[in-house]
VOTOR-615043 format. One line per 8 residues: number of its first residue (from 1); their letters; for each residue x, y, z of N, C-alpha, C. Coordinates in Angstrom, 2 decimals. Example, Ala and Ser with C-alpha at 12.3 -4.5 7.8 and 13.67 -1.06 7.14 Angstrom:
# VOTOR-615043
1	AS	13.19 -5.69 7.80 12.30 -4.50 7.80 13.20 -3.30 7.80  12.85 -2.25 7.08 13.67 -1.06 7.14 12.90 0.03 7.87
This chain:
# VOTOR-615043
1	XXXXXXXX	10.56 -8.57 -25.25 11.19 -9.44 -24.28 10.95 -8.95 -22.85  10.99 -7.62 -22.68 10.76 -7.04 -21.36 9.33 -7.31 -20.91  8.38 -7.17 -21.87 6.97 -7.44 -21.55 6.79 -8.89 -21.14  7.43 -9.80 -21.86 7.35 -11.23 -21.53 7.89 -11.49 -20.12  9.02 -10.89 -19.79 9.61 -11.08 -18.47 8.68 -10.57 -17.38  8.11 -9.38 -17.59 7.18 -8.82 -16.61 5.95 -9.69 -16.43  5.40 -10.18 -17.54 4.22 -11.05 -17.46 4.55 -12.37 -16.78  5.76 -12.87 -17.02 6.17 -14.12 -16.38 6.26 -13.94 -14.87
9	XXXXXXXX	6.80 -12.81 -14.42 6.87 -12.53 -12.99 5.47 -12.43 -12.40  4.57 -11.74 -13.12 3.18 -11.64 -12.66 2.55 -13.03 -12.54  2.81 -13.86 -13.53 2.24 -15.21 -13.53 2.76 -16.04 -12.36  4.04 -15.94 -12.08 4.62 -16.66 -10.94 3.99 -16.21 -9.63  3.83 -14.90 -9.49 3.21 -14.36 -8.27 1.78 -14.85 -8.12  1.02 -14.80 -9.21 -0.38 -15.23 -9.15 -0.48 -16.74 -8.90  0.44 -17.52 -9.45 0.45 -18.95 -9.19 0.71 -19.25 -7.72  1.62 -18.52 -7.11 1.91 -18.69 -5.68 0.70 -18.30 -4.84
17	XXXXXXXX	0.09 -17.16 -5.18 -1.10 -16.70 -4.45 -2.23 -17.72 -4.56  -2.47 -18.22 -5.76 -3.51 -19.23 -5.96 -3.23 -20.49 -5.16  -2.00 -20.97 -5.21 -1.65 -22.21 -4.51 -1.84 -22.12 -3.01  -1.55 -20.97 -2.44 -1.70 -20.78 -1.00 -3.16 -20.58 -0.61  -3.83 -19.69 -1.33 -5.16 -19.24 -0.89 -6.31 -20.12 -1.35  -6.07 -21.03 -2.29 -7.15 -21.91 -2.73 -7.60 -22.83 -1.61  -6.67 -23.27 -0.76 -7.00 -24.26 0.24 -7.13 -23.68 1.63  -6.40 -22.62 1.94 -6.65 -21.94 3.20 -7.96 -21.17 3.04
25	XXXXXXXX	-8.80 -21.11 4.07 -10.14 -20.51 3.93 -10.11 -18.98 3.93  -9.36 -18.41 2.97 -9.18 -16.95 2.95 -9.49 -16.35 1.58  -10.01 -17.14 0.65 -10.48 -16.69 -0.66 -9.38 -16.51 -1.69  -9.25 -17.47 -2.57 -8.26 -17.37 -3.64 -8.66 -16.32 -4.67  -9.94 -16.33 -5.06 -10.41 -15.34 -6.05 -10.25 -13.93 -5.51  -10.59 -13.75 -4.25 -10.44 -12.44 -3.64 -9.00 -11.96 -3.66  -8.08 -12.84 -3.32 -6.67 -12.47 -3.31 -6.16 -12.19 -4.72  -6.61 -12.98 -5.69 -6.17 -12.76 -7.07 -6.65 -11.40 -7.59
33	XXXXXXXX	-7.90 -11.06 -7.28 -8.42 -9.76 -7.70 -7.58 -8.63 -7.09  -7.27 -8.76 -5.82 -6.49 -7.73 -5.11 -5.08 -7.63 -5.69  -4.42 -8.78 -5.85 -3.05 -8.77 -6.36 -2.99 -8.22 -7.77  -3.95 -8.58 -8.59 -3.98 -8.09 -9.97 -4.17 -6.57 -10.03  -4.91 -6.04 -9.08 -5.07 -4.59 -9.02 -3.73 -3.92 -8.72  -2.88 -4.61 -7.98 -1.61 -4.04 -7.56 -0.48 -4.25 -8.57  -0.45 -5.43 -9.23 0.68 -5.73 -10.11 0.34 -5.62 -11.59  -0.93 -5.46 -11.91 -1.32 -5.33 -13.31 -1.77 -6.64 -13.92
41	XXXXXXXX	-2.32 -6.55 -15.13 -2.90 -7.70 -15.82 -1.92 -8.29 -16.83  -2.17 -9.56 -17.16 -1.45 -10.25 -18.22 -2.34 -10.24 -19.46  -1.82 -9.84 -20.59 -2.52 -9.89 -21.86 -3.72 -8.94 -21.92  -4.87 -9.31 -21.32 -6.08 -8.50 -21.42 -7.01 -8.81 -20.27  -8.00 -7.93 -20.06 -8.99 -8.16 -19.00 -9.73 -9.47 -19.23  -10.08 -9.73 -20.46 -10.83 -10.95 -20.79 -10.01 -12.20 -20.51  -8.73 -12.15 -20.84 -7.86 -13.29 -20.56 -7.76 -13.51 -19.05  -7.65 -12.44 -18.27 -7.51 -12.57 -16.83 -8.75 -13.17 -16.18
49	XXXXXXXX	-9.93 -12.86 -16.72 -11.15 -13.47 -16.20 -11.08 -14.99 -16.34  -10.56 -15.45 -17.45 -10.40 -16.89 -17.67 -9.22 -17.43 -16.85  -8.11 -16.71 -16.83 -6.90 -17.14 -16.13 -7.16 -17.40 -14.65  -7.90 -16.49 -14.00 -8.15 -16.61 -12.57 -8.90 -17.88 -12.20  -9.69 -18.41 -13.13 -10.43 -19.64 -12.87 -9.64 -20.87 -13.30  -9.07 -20.83 -14.49 -8.40 -22.01 -15.04 -7.10 -22.33 -14.29  -6.45 -21.32 -13.73 -5.22 -21.56 -12.97 -5.49 -22.49 -11.79  -6.77 -22.57 -11.37 -7.14 -23.44 -10.26 -6.97 -24.92 -10.59
57	XXXXXXXX	-6.87 -25.26 -11.87 -6.65 -26.66 -12.25 -5.36 -27.19 -11.65  -4.35 -26.34 -11.56 -3.09 -26.76 -10.94 -3.30 -27.12 -9.49  -4.09 -26.30 -8.79 -4.39 -26.57 -7.39 -5.18 -27.87 -7.23  -6.14 -28.09 -8.14 -6.95 -29.31 -8.08 -6.10 -30.56 -8.30  -5.16 -30.48 -9.22 -4.29 -31.63 -9.47 -3.49 -32.00 -8.23  -3.20 -31.02 -7.38 -2.49 -31.30 -6.14 -3.33 -32.20 -5.24  -4.63 -31.93 -5.17 -5.54 -32.78 -4.38 -5.59 -34.19 -4.96  -5.70 -34.27 -6.27 -5.78 -35.58 -6.93 -4.52 -36.40 -6.66
65	XXXXXXXX	-3.37 -35.77 -6.71 -2.11 -36.48 -6.48 -1.99 -36.92 -5.02  -2.26 -36.00 -4.08 -2.12 -36.32 -2.66 -3.10 -37.41 -2.23  -4.33 -37.35 -2.74 -5.37 -38.27 -2.31 -5.68 -39.33 -3.37  -4.74 -39.59 -4.25 -5.04 -40.50 -5.36 -5.53 -41.86 -4.88  -4.88 -42.42 -3.90 -5.28 -43.75 -3.42 -6.67 -43.71 -2.79  -6.95 -42.67 -2.02 -8.25 -42.56 -1.36 -9.37 -42.33 -2.38  -9.06 -41.61 -3.45 -10.07 -41.25 -4.44 -10.22 -42.28 -5.56  -9.29 -43.21 -5.64 -9.31 -44.21 -6.71 -10.09 -45.45 -6.27
73	XXXXXXXX	-11.28 -45.68 -6.84 -12.09 -46.83 -6.41 -11.61 -48.16 -6.98  -10.59 -48.11 -7.81 -10.14 -49.34 -8.47 -8.75 -49.79 -8.01  -8.29 -49.24 -6.88 -6.97 -49.61 -6.37 -6.87 -51.11 -6.10  -5.79 -51.72 -6.56 -5.64 -53.18 -6.43 -5.52 -53.62 -4.97  -4.98 -52.76 -4.13 -4.76 -53.13 -2.74 -5.99 -52.90 -1.87  -7.04 -52.32 -2.45 -8.24 -52.05 -1.68 -9.14 -53.29 -1.60  -9.75 -53.45 -0.43 -10.74 -54.52 -0.28 -12.03 -54.09 -0.98  -12.95 -55.03 -1.12 -14.22 -54.70 -1.76 -14.97 -53.63 -0.98
81	XXXXXXXX	-14.91 -53.72 0.36 -15.58 -52.71 1.19 -14.94 -51.34 1.01  -13.62 -51.30 0.90 -12.93 -50.02 0.71 -13.26 -49.42 -0.65  -13.40 -50.28 -1.65 -13.79 -49.78 -2.98 -15.20 -49.20 -2.94  -16.11 -49.85 -2.23 -17.47 -49.34 -2.11 -17.50 -48.03 -1.33  -16.64 -47.92 -0.31 -16.55 -46.66 0.45 -16.11 -45.52 -0.46  -15.16 -45.81 -1.35 -14.67 -44.78 -2.28 -15.75 -44.37 -3.26  -16.48 -45.35 -3.78 -17.58 -45.05 -4.72 -18.66 -44.22 -4.02  -18.98 -44.59 -2.78 -19.98 -43.83 -2.02 -19.51 -42.40 -1.76
89	XXXXXXXX	-18.21 -42.25 -1.50 -17.65 -40.91 -1.29 -17.83 -40.06 -2.54  -17.52 -40.64 -3.70 -17.67 -39.90 -4.96 -19.14 -39.54 -5.22  -20.06 -40.44 -4.89 -21.48 -40.14 -5.07 -21.91 -38.96 -4.21  -21.43 -38.94 -2.97 -21.74 -37.82 -2.07 -21.16 -36.52 -2.62  -19.93 -36.57 -3.11 -19.28 -35.38 -3.65 -20.05 -34.84 -4.85  -20.39 -35.74 -5.78 -21.07 -35.31 -7.01 -22.45 -34.74 -6.70  -23.20 -35.42 -5.84 -24.55 -34.93 -5.49 -24.45 -33.59 -4.76  -23.47 -33.46 -3.88 -23.31 -32.22 -3.11 -22.90 -31.05 -4.00
97	XXXXXXXX	-22.29 -31.34 -5.14 -21.83 -30.28 -6.04 -22.93 -29.76 -6.97  -24.01 -30.49 -7.10 -25.05 -30.12 -8.08 -25.63 -28.72 -7.84  -25.99 -28.35 -6.60 -26.58 -27.01 -6.41 -25.67 -25.87 -6.87  -24.40 -25.90 -6.48 -23.46 -24.84 -6.86 -23.21 -24.85 -8.37  -23.17 -26.04 -8.97 -22.94 -26.13 -10.41 -24.09 -25.51 -11.18  -25.32 -25.77 -10.76 -26.50 -25.23 -11.45 -26.53 -23.71 -11.32  -26.37 -23.21 -10.11 -26.39 -21.75 -9.89 -25.25 -21.08 -10.63  -24.08 -21.70 -10.61 -22.93 -21.12 -11.30 -23.15 -21.03 -12.81
105	XXXXXXXX	-23.74 -22.05 -13.40 -24.02 -22.03 -14.84 -25.05 -20.97 -15.20  -26.05 -20.82 -14.36 -27.13 -19.88 -14.65 -26.69 -18.42 -14.51  -25.82 -18.16 -13.55 -25.51 -16.77 -13.21 -24.03 -16.40 -13.40  -23.29 -17.20 -14.14 -21.85 -16.97 -14.32 -21.55 -15.57 -14.86  -22.24 -15.17 -15.92 -21.97 -13.86 -16.53 -22.35 -12.71 -15.60  -23.47 -12.85 -14.90 -23.90 -11.80 -13.98 -22.92 -11.63 -12.83  -22.42 -12.75 -12.32 -21.46 -12.70 -11.22 -20.18 -12.01 -11.66  -19.70 -12.34 -12.87 -18.50 -11.71 -13.40 -18.69 -10.20 -13.55
113	XXXXXXXX	-19.87 -9.81 -13.99 -20.12 -8.40 -14.30 -20.27 -7.54 -13.05  -21.00 -8.04 -12.07 -21.41 -7.18 -10.95 -20.67 -7.45 -9.63  -20.06 -8.61 -9.47 -19.49 -8.92 -8.16 -17.96 -8.97 -8.12  -17.32 -9.07 -9.27 -15.86 -9.18 -9.26 -15.22 -7.80 -9.13  -15.21 -7.28 -7.90 -14.57 -6.00 -7.62 -14.08 -5.99 -6.18  -13.13 -5.12 -5.86 -12.50 -5.14 -4.53 -13.46 -4.86 -3.38  -14.55 -4.11 -3.61 -15.46 -3.77 -2.52 -16.28 -4.99 -2.08  -16.75 -5.76 -3.04 -17.45 -6.99 -2.70 -16.51 -7.95 -1.99
121	XXXXXXXX	-15.29 -8.04 -2.50 -14.29 -8.92 -1.89 -14.04 -8.54 -0.44  -13.85 -7.26 -0.17 -13.53 -6.82 1.19 -14.66 -7.12 2.16  -15.90 -6.88 1.74 -17.05 -7.15 2.61 -17.17 -8.65 2.89  -17.00 -9.48 1.86 -17.09 -10.93 2.04 -15.97 -11.44 2.95  -14.77 -10.90 2.79 -13.66 -11.30 3.66 -14.00 -11.03 5.12  -14.54 -9.85 5.39 -14.85 -9.47 6.78 -16.00 -10.30 7.35  -17.08 -10.43 6.59 -18.26 -11.15 7.08 -17.93 -12.60 7.44  -17.21 -13.27 6.56 -16.90 -14.68 6.83 -15.76 -14.83 7.82
129	XXXXXXXX	-14.94 -13.80 7.96 -13.95 -13.81 9.03 -14.62 -13.79 10.39  -15.62 -12.93 10.54 -16.40 -12.88 11.77 -17.10 -14.22 12.01  -17.64 -14.81 10.95 -18.35 -16.09 11.07 -17.43 -17.18 11.62  -16.20 -17.25 11.13 -15.26 -18.26 11.63 -15.02 -18.09 13.13  -14.82 -16.87 13.56 -14.53 -16.61 14.97 -15.73 -16.96 15.85  -16.91 -16.53 15.43 -18.12 -16.79 16.21 -18.39 -18.30 16.30  -18.28 -18.99 15.18 -18.54 -20.44 15.17 -17.55 -21.17 16.06  -16.28 -20.85 15.93 -15.26 -21.53 16.74 -15.43 -21.24 18.23
137	XXXXXXXX	-15.85 -20.02 18.57 -16.04 -19.66 19.98 -17.20 -20.40 20.63  -18.15 -20.82 19.82 -19.36 -21.45 20.36 -19.41 -22.96 20.13  -18.40 -23.52 19.47 -18.39 -24.98 19.24 -18.06 -25.73 20.53  -18.83 -26.81 20.77 -18.57 -27.66 21.91 -18.25 -29.08 21.42  -17.61 -29.87 22.23 -17.25 -31.22 21.82 -18.48 -32.04 21.44  -19.58 -31.82 22.15 -20.79 -32.58 21.86 -21.44 -32.19 20.54  -21.00 -31.04 19.97 -21.52 -30.62 18.67 -20.91 -31.41 17.52  -19.79 -32.08 17.78 -19.08 -32.79 16.72 -19.65 -34.21 16.60
145	XXXXXXXX	-20.43 -34.42 15.55 -21.11 -35.70 15.37 -20.45 -36.58 14.31  -19.69 -35.97 13.41 -19.15 -36.72 12.28 -17.62 -36.59 12.26  -16.94 -37.65 12.68 -15.48 -37.63 12.78 -14.82 -38.55 11.75  -15.64 -39.21 10.94 -15.13 -40.14 9.93 -15.74 -39.76 8.58  -14.90 -39.39 7.62 -15.40 -38.96 6.32 -16.17 -40.05 5.61  -15.72 -41.29 5.73 -16.39 -42.40 5.05 -17.82 -42.61 5.55  -18.10 -42.16 6.78 -19.42 -42.36 7.37 -20.25 -41.07 7.37  -19.78 -40.07 6.62 -20.51 -38.81 6.55 -21.87 -39.06 5.89
153	XXXXXXXX	-22.98 -38.72 6.54 -24.31 -38.96 5.95 -24.50 -38.14 4.67  -25.27 -38.69 3.74 -25.54 -37.99 2.49 -26.22 -36.65 2.76  -27.13 -36.62 3.72 -27.84 -35.38 4.05 -26.87 -34.29 4.48  -25.88 -34.65 5.27 -24.88 -33.68 5.72 -24.01 -33.24 4.56  -23.64 -34.19 3.69 -22.82 -33.86 2.52 -23.54 -32.87 1.62  -24.82 -33.09 1.39 -25.61 -32.17 0.56 -25.71 -30.81 1.23  -25.87 -30.80 2.55 -25.92 -29.55 3.28 -24.65 -28.74 3.11  -23.51 -29.41 3.18 -22.23 -28.73 2.97 -22.15 -28.22 1.54
161	XXXXXXXX	-22.65 -29.02 0.60 -22.66 -28.60 -0.80 -23.47 -27.33 -1.03  -24.56 -27.17 -0.28 -25.36 -25.95 -0.41 -24.57 -24.71 0.02  -23.71 -24.89 1.01 -22.86 -23.77 1.45 -21.88 -23.36 0.34  -21.58 -24.29 -0.55 -20.65 -23.99 -1.63 -21.21 -22.93 -2.58  -22.52 -22.78 -2.62 -23.14 -21.75 -3.44 -22.67 -20.37 -3.02  -22.46 -20.19 -1.72 -22.01 -18.90 -1.21 -20.67 -18.48 -1.80  -19.87 -19.47 -2.20 -18.54 -19.18 -2.72 -18.57 -18.55 -4.09  -19.73 -18.49 -4.72 -19.84 -17.82 -6.02 -19.62 -16.32 -5.88
169	XXXXXXXX	-19.76 -15.81 -4.66 -19.45 -14.40 -4.38 -17.96 -14.28 -4.10  -17.21 -13.53 -4.91 -15.76 -13.42 -4.70 -15.42 -12.83 -3.34  -14.41 -13.41 -2.70 -14.04 -12.98 -1.37 -14.59 -13.89 -0.29  -15.62 -14.69 -0.66 -16.22 -15.61 0.30 -15.27 -16.75 0.63  -14.67 -17.33 -0.39 -13.78 -18.50 -0.31 -14.60 -19.77 -0.40  -14.33 -20.55 -1.44 -15.03 -21.81 -1.61 -14.71 -22.74 -0.43  -13.43 -22.84 -0.09 -13.06 -23.69 1.04 -13.62 -23.12 2.34  -13.61 -21.78 2.46 -14.14 -21.17 3.68 -15.62 -21.43 3.87
177	XXXXXXXX	-16.41 -21.29 2.82 -17.86 -21.47 2.95 -18.21 -22.93 3.25  -17.52 -23.86 2.61 -17.85 -25.27 2.86 -17.32 -25.76 4.21  -16.20 -25.23 4.64 -15.70 -25.58 5.98 -16.67 -25.05 7.04  -17.12 -23.81 6.87 -18.11 -23.26 7.78 -19.37 -24.13 7.78  -19.80 -24.55 6.59 -20.96 -25.43 6.49 -20.74 -26.73 7.24  -19.56 -27.32 7.08 -19.25 -28.56 7.77 -19.25 -28.40 9.28  -18.65 -27.31 9.77 -18.61 -27.07 11.21 -20.02 -26.89 11.77  -20.85 -26.13 11.07 -22.22 -25.89 11.53 -23.05 -27.17 11.51
185	XXXXXXXX	-22.72 -28.08 10.60 -23.50 -29.32 10.47 -22.92 -30.47 11.27  -21.93 -30.17 12.12 -21.47 -31.16 13.09 -20.28 -32.01 12.69  -19.53 -31.61 11.68 -18.34 -32.39 11.33 -17.14 -31.90 12.13  -16.15 -32.75 12.24 -14.88 -32.31 12.83 -14.18 -31.36 11.85  -13.21 -30.62 12.32 -12.46 -29.73 11.44 -11.78 -30.52 10.33  -11.24 -31.69 10.66 -10.50 -32.48 9.67 -11.45 -33.00 8.59  -12.61 -33.51 8.98 -13.58 -34.02 8.01 -14.09 -32.88 7.13  -14.39 -31.73 7.73 -14.86 -30.58 6.95 -13.82 -30.16 5.93
193	XXXXXXXX	-12.57 -30.18 6.32 -11.49 -29.75 5.42 -11.29 -30.75 4.28  -11.23 -32.03 4.62 -11.03 -33.04 3.57 -12.19 -33.06 2.58  -13.41 -32.98 3.09 -14.57 -32.99 2.19 -14.56 -31.75 1.30  -14.10 -30.65 1.84 -13.94 -29.43 1.05 -12.97 -29.64 -0.10  -11.86 -30.31 0.17 -10.89 -30.61 -0.90 -11.56 -31.40 -2.02  -12.34 -32.41 -1.65 -12.93 -33.30 -2.66 -14.06 -32.60 -3.43  -14.80 -31.75 -2.73 -15.86 -31.00 -3.41 -15.28 -30.10 -4.51  -14.05 -29.66 -4.31 -13.43 -28.74 -5.27 -13.19 -29.41 -6.62
201	XXXXXXXX	-12.98 -30.71 -6.64 -12.56 -31.37 -7.88 -13.58 -31.21 -9.00  -14.83 -31.66 -8.85 -15.78 -31.49 -9.98 -16.16 -30.03 -10.21  -16.31 -29.25 -9.14 -16.72 -27.85 -9.29 -15.67 -27.06 -10.06  -14.41 -27.20 -9.69 -13.37 -26.38 -10.30 -13.00 -26.89 -11.69  -13.07 -28.18 -11.91 -12.88 -28.69 -13.27 -13.98 -28.14 -14.18  -15.21 -28.20 -13.70 -16.33 -27.70 -14.49 -16.23 -26.21 -14.77  -15.89 -25.43 -13.74 -15.77 -23.98 -13.90 -14.65 -23.63 -14.87  -13.54 -24.37 -14.79 -12.40 -24.10 -15.66 -12.74 -24.37 -17.12
209	XXXXXXXX	-13.37 -25.49 -17.38 -13.71 -25.82 -18.77 -14.78 -24.88 -19.33  -15.68 -24.42 -18.46 -16.68 -23.45 -18.89 -16.01 -22.14 -19.31  -15.05 -21.67 -18.51 -14.33 -20.44 -18.84 -13.52 -20.60 -20.13  -12.87 -21.75 -20.28 -12.10 -22.00 -21.50 -13.00 -22.02 -22.72  -14.17 -22.65 -22.57 -15.12 -22.73 -23.69 -15.58 -21.33 -24.11  -15.88 -20.49 -23.13 -16.33 -19.13 -23.43 -15.22 -18.28 -24.01  -13.99 -18.50 -23.53 -12.86 -17.68 -23.99 -12.38 -18.10 -25.37  -12.42 -19.40 -25.63 -11.85 -19.91 -26.87 -10.40 -20.31 -26.64
217	XXXXXXXX	-9.75 -20.80 -27.67 -8.38 -21.28 -27.50 -7.44 -20.08 -27.35  -6.64 -20.06 -26.27 -5.74 -18.92 -26.06 -4.59 -18.91 -27.07  -3.98 -17.75 -27.22 -2.80 -17.64 -28.08 -1.64 -18.41 -27.44  -0.59 -18.65 -28.21 0.57 -19.37 -27.69 1.14 -18.65 -26.47  1.22 -17.33 -26.54 1.75 -16.52 -25.44 0.89 -16.71 -24.19  -0.43 -16.63 -24.35 -1.34 -16.79 -23.22 -1.29 -18.22 -22.68  -1.14 -19.19 -23.58 -1.07 -20.58 -23.17 0.16 -20.84 -22.30  1.28 -20.24 -22.67 2.51 -20.39 -21.88 2.28 -19.85 -20.47
225	XXXXXXXX	1.68 -18.67 -20.36 1.43 -18.07 -19.06 0.46 -18.94 -18.23  -0.52 -19.49 -18.90 -1.50 -20.32 -18.21 -0.85 -21.59 -17.66  -0.01 -22.23 -18.46 0.67 -23.46 -18.03 1.64 -23.18 -16.88  2.38 -22.08 -16.98 3.31 -21.71 -15.90 2.53 -21.46 -14.61  1.43 -20.70 -14.71 0.63 -20.41 -13.53 0.07 -21.67 -12.89  -0.40 -22.60 -13.71 -0.93 -23.85 -13.20 0.16 -24.68 -12.54  1.34 -24.70 -13.13 2.45 -25.48 -12.56 2.87 -24.96 -11.20  3.00 -23.64 -11.09 3.37 -23.04 -9.80 2.27 -23.29 -8.78
233	XXXXXXXX	1.01 -23.13 -9.21 -0.12 -23.36 -8.33 -0.13 -24.79 -7.80  0.21 -25.76 -8.64 0.25 -27.16 -8.23 1.27 -27.38 -7.11  2.49 -26.91 -7.32 3.57 -27.13 -6.35 3.24 -26.47 -5.01  2.80 -25.22 -5.06 2.49 -24.49 -3.83 1.28 -25.10 -3.12  0.32 -25.59 -3.90 -0.88 -26.21 -3.31 -0.54 -27.45 -2.50  0.39 -28.25 -2.98 0.80 -29.44 -2.24 1.29 -29.04 -0.84  2.11 -28.00 -0.79 2.63 -27.53 0.49 1.52 -26.94 1.37  0.62 -26.17 0.75 -0.46 -25.53 1.50 -1.42 -26.57 2.10
241	XXXXXXXX	-1.75 -27.60 1.32 -2.66 -28.64 1.80 -2.07 -29.38 2.99  -0.80 -29.75 2.87 -0.15 -30.47 3.97 -0.05 -29.59 5.22  0.21 -28.30 5.02 0.26 -27.38 6.16 -1.09 -27.31 6.85  -2.17 -27.12 6.08 -3.49 -26.94 6.66 -3.93 -28.18 7.43  -3.72 -29.35 6.86 -4.13 -30.58 7.53 -3.37 -30.78 8.84  -2.10 -30.41 8.85 -1.31 -30.49 10.07 -1.76 -29.45 11.10  -2.06 -28.25 10.62 -2.42 -27.15 11.51 -3.72 -27.41 12.26  -4.74 -27.89 11.55 -6.06 -28.03 12.16 -6.15 -29.21 13.12
249	XXXXXXXX	-5.14 -30.07 13.14 -5.13 -31.16 14.12 -4.96 -30.62 15.53  -4.34 -29.43 15.63 -4.03 -28.87 16.95 -4.64 -27.47 17.17  -5.20 -26.89 16.13 -5.66 -25.50 16.23 -7.03 -25.32 15.60  -7.68 -24.21 15.95 -8.98 -23.86 15.36 -8.76 -23.01 14.11  -9.88 -22.61 13.50 -9.83 -21.77 12.30 -9.85 -20.27 12.63  -9.80 -19.92 13.92 -9.96 -18.51 14.29 -8.88 -17.61 13.70  -7.66 -18.11 13.58 -6.58 -17.28 13.03 -6.92 -16.83 11.61  -7.59 -17.69 10.85 -7.99 -17.32 9.49 -9.10 -16.27 9.52
257	XXXXXXXX	-9.95 -16.35 10.54 -10.99 -15.34 10.69 -10.39 -13.97 10.95  -9.42 -13.90 11.85 -8.76 -12.62 12.14 -8.03 -12.08 10.91  -7.39 -12.99 10.18 -6.68 -12.58 8.97 -7.65 -11.99 7.95  -8.78 -12.64 7.77 -9.77 -12.18 6.79 -10.28 -10.78 7.16  -10.56 -10.58 8.43 -11.07 -9.27 8.86 -10.02 -8.18 8.62  -8.78 -8.46 9.00 -7.71 -7.47 8.82 -7.50 -7.16 7.34  -7.47 -8.21 6.51 -7.27 -8.00 5.07 -8.45 -7.27 4.45  -9.65 -7.65 4.85 -10.84 -7.00 4.32 -10.86 -5.51 4.62
265	XXXXXXXX	-10.52 -5.13 5.85 -10.47 -3.72 6.22 -9.38 -2.98 5.45  -8.23 -3.63 5.29 -7.13 -3.02 4.55 -7.52 -2.76 3.09  -8.15 -3.74 2.48 -8.58 -3.61 1.09 -9.63 -2.51 0.96  -10.58 -2.46 1.89 -11.63 -1.46 1.84 -11.04 -0.05 1.95  -10.11 0.14 2.87 -9.49 1.45 3.05 -8.67 1.82 1.82  -7.92 0.87 1.30 -7.05 1.15 0.17 -7.85 1.60 -1.06  -8.86 0.82 -1.40 -9.59 1.13 -2.64 -10.58 2.29 -2.46  -10.98 2.57 -1.22 -11.91 3.66 -0.98 -11.20 5.01 -0.87
273	XXX	-9.99 5.01 -0.30 -9.36 6.30 0.02 -7.96 6.51 -0.55  -7.25 5.44 -0.91 -5.85 5.59 -1.25 -5.54 5.27 -2.71  -6.47 4.69 -3.42 -6.20 4.28 -4.79 -6.10 5.49 -5.71
């Protein structure tokens, strides 16, 4: 019973961490790896490899719920043009996801073996933190060419999708890499963020089912922990998404860059000298 209680607390903590960090451009996988090093694992190392990916389904469901009307091409209240805009949006999302999906399938085991460690995470946190600051410092109003998601060119969407490949390195942040891609390719902060949310749906569903397939059906105990983690992740993600969309209307992404650098340095020092 004590073990169950401890694992439940760990699961709640990891669900909260996932819900916050999946959508803020600060790396959910990186944070999960760090937190797990500090609070311990649930069940087994193999289960945690699957848990860290599948728990993201809760976060994805938050996007689906919040944007259900925008993402549903069959809404009764939509005009024919609005339905076509939704279908075109889905086509852009699916095409943009193909590069990361292919690379992820080919190198999934290698990435798990060689890159899932605190040192890779810390370096990725710092590098992309610097990137956010540099990009925001040099952005000009005339650089912003795409302010409407429905009119985002397919070429730009695919370009953003290519940046999603970078997120296969833990600590990079899937949302961080695609937002950076969007900013560099001339989108507004809001368009880059929303498109990032939508890109996550097929990629994270696919990654989750791949991990489940490789792991096999979890035990009842593991299934309970997985469902609890997903539920907490869903609730926290709703709050995190609404916060981020509100924040970027008035602010840049530089604060996240500074946070990433500070966290990356802290992690590097901790695991190099204090562990």
